N, C-alpha and C positions, 0 to 999 in steps of 0.2 A: 504493500500500500504506500502511496506517495506520502511523504512527510509534509506537514503543513509548516509554513515558514515561521509562524509564531508559536508553535508547540513548545511548551515548557517555559514560556515567557509570561510573567505576571501581566494580567489584563491592563493594569494601571500604567505599565511601562510601554505598552504597544504604541500609544500615540507619540510618546517621546522618541521611540525608536524610529517610527515613520518620519518624524521631523529630522532626526539625525541623518537618516538616509536621503533626506530631501526628496522623498518618494511622493508620487502622485497616484491617487486612485481615480481611474478613468472608466466611465461607463460608455459602452459601445452598443449600437443597434446591430441586428443581424446583417451579415454581408458587408461588413466594414473591414478595411485593411488595417490591422494593428501595427504591423511592422513589415519592412522589406529588407532584403539583404543589400540593397543599394543605399540604405541609410548610413550616415557617417558616425552617428553617435553610438557609443558602446553602452548598451542598456541590458538590464535584466528585467524580465517581466514574470509575474505570477498571476495565474488565472484564479481570482477569488470566487467567481461565480460564472456559470455559463460554459460554453464550449467554442472551440475554434479549430481550424485545420491548418497545418503547415502544408502549403501547396507549391509544387514546382512545375514550371512550364519549360518544355524544350523548344528548340528553334522552330519546330513546326506547329507550335501552339498546343501540343498534347499535354494534358494535365496529369500529374501524379500526386497523390496525397501521401506525404511523407509520414505524418503523425497526426493523431487526434489529441488535442489539448482539452483536458477537462479540469474540474475544480482541483486546485493545488498543483496543477502542472506548471512547470517552469520553462521559459524559453529565453534565448540569449543569442547575440551575434555569433557566439562560438559555434552554434549549430547551424548558422545560416551562411557560413563562409564558403562560398562556391561561386563559380562563374555563371551558374544557371540562375534563372529568374525565380526567386523563392519569396513567397509572401505568407503572412499569417492572416487568415481571413476568419472572422467570427461566423459561426454557424447557428448562433442564437444570441439573444441579448447577453452581454458579457461585461463583467467588471474585472478590471485588471490593475494590479499594483505594479508600478513601473519606477525604477530608479537607475541611476548611472552606476556602472561597474566601479568607478573610482570611489564612489561614496560608500560602497561596501568595504573597500580596503581601509577606509577611515574608521570602520566599526569592527575591526578584527578582534578587539578586546571582548566583544560580546560573543563568548564562545558558544552559547546556545544557538544564537542566530547563525553563526558560521557553520556549526554542525548540521543544523536543519537544511541549509542551502547545499552543503556538501552531499547530504543524503539525497536531496532532490535532484542534483546533477547526476549522482550515481544511478538513480532510478532512470533518468533520461538516457544515459549511456546504455543501460540494460535494454531499454525499449528499442534503441537504435540497432543494437546487436541482434535483437529478435527480428527486426525488419530485414536486416542483411540475411538472416537465416531463411526468412520467407522468400526473398527474392532469389535465393540460390536454388530453390526448388525448380525442377525443370518442367513439371506439368501443372496444369491448372488444378487437377485433382489433388496433387500433393500440396500445392499452396493453400487450397481451401481447407483440407483436413488438418494441416499443420496449424493454420491460424485458428480453426475451431478448437483444436486441442489446447492451444495457448489460452484462449478465452475461458474454456472449461476449467483449466487448472487455476486460473486467476480467481474464478468464482467458487472454486471447490464444489462444482455442481455440473452435471452433464447437460443441464438446461441453462441457457443464457441468452441474453439479448445482444444482437449485433450493435456496436457503437456507431456503425455507418449505415446509410442507405445502401441499397445494392449497387447503385451507380457509383457511390463513393468507395464501396468495397472494391469494385473493379479498378478504380483509379489507385487505390491503396496497394493492391496486389499487382498493378501494372499488367492487367490482362483485359481482353475485350469483354465487354459486359454481356453480349449475346452468347459468346462461347462459355462464359462463366455460368450463366443461367442454365444453359444446356447441361453443364457438368453438375450443377446442383440438383437438377432433375434426375440425372443418372444416379447420384449419390442417394437420393430419396428412394428411387425405384429398386436399388440394390440393398436397401436397408441399412445404409451407413448413418443416415440422419433422418430426423423428422423436422419439418418447418411449419411455422405459423406466422406469416408475415416475417418480421425480423427476429422472431424467437426461434432458436435452433436447439435441438436435442440430439446429442451424440448417442448413437445406438451401438456402433462398433467402429474400431479403427483397424 
């Protein structure tokens, strides 16, 4: 589970800490760009409420969803450093805590804060490694079953809800949506899974 940035910090000290970080809490509507890798400022952002996608576009305008950001997710220029066009787009109303990286360096004496952010970055690295594993699978079937197993393990339950729409899922797995839906039907017909809209139940692997 993702660590919350203020876990272990007394509630009366949070406002002071936000001030020390010179942080801003910004509210966004759905479909708004929070950040782009073309930005020059070095920022750290925390999703306090809502969801957003990290999206990449190639030279032909094809979209890939790199990651889904949910409550307590962290993002930073560190993960956006690439020559590709990468943006963070809200997928719901979203509240974000934003501060400059240099302001974090000024607050290193707050060991609880630093530890929380370290754990959040570690969680982010783990998620990126999982994505690499998914993209390394050669077939659509293997990508789907691997991802479904990851979601099942995260929920400790064979039944879980997809965090993406099916269109977003295809973009996340870098596969054609029509081909993906055909493969999902095959998985259902062969008894691997059951589906109810975005609810998936693993039957066998």
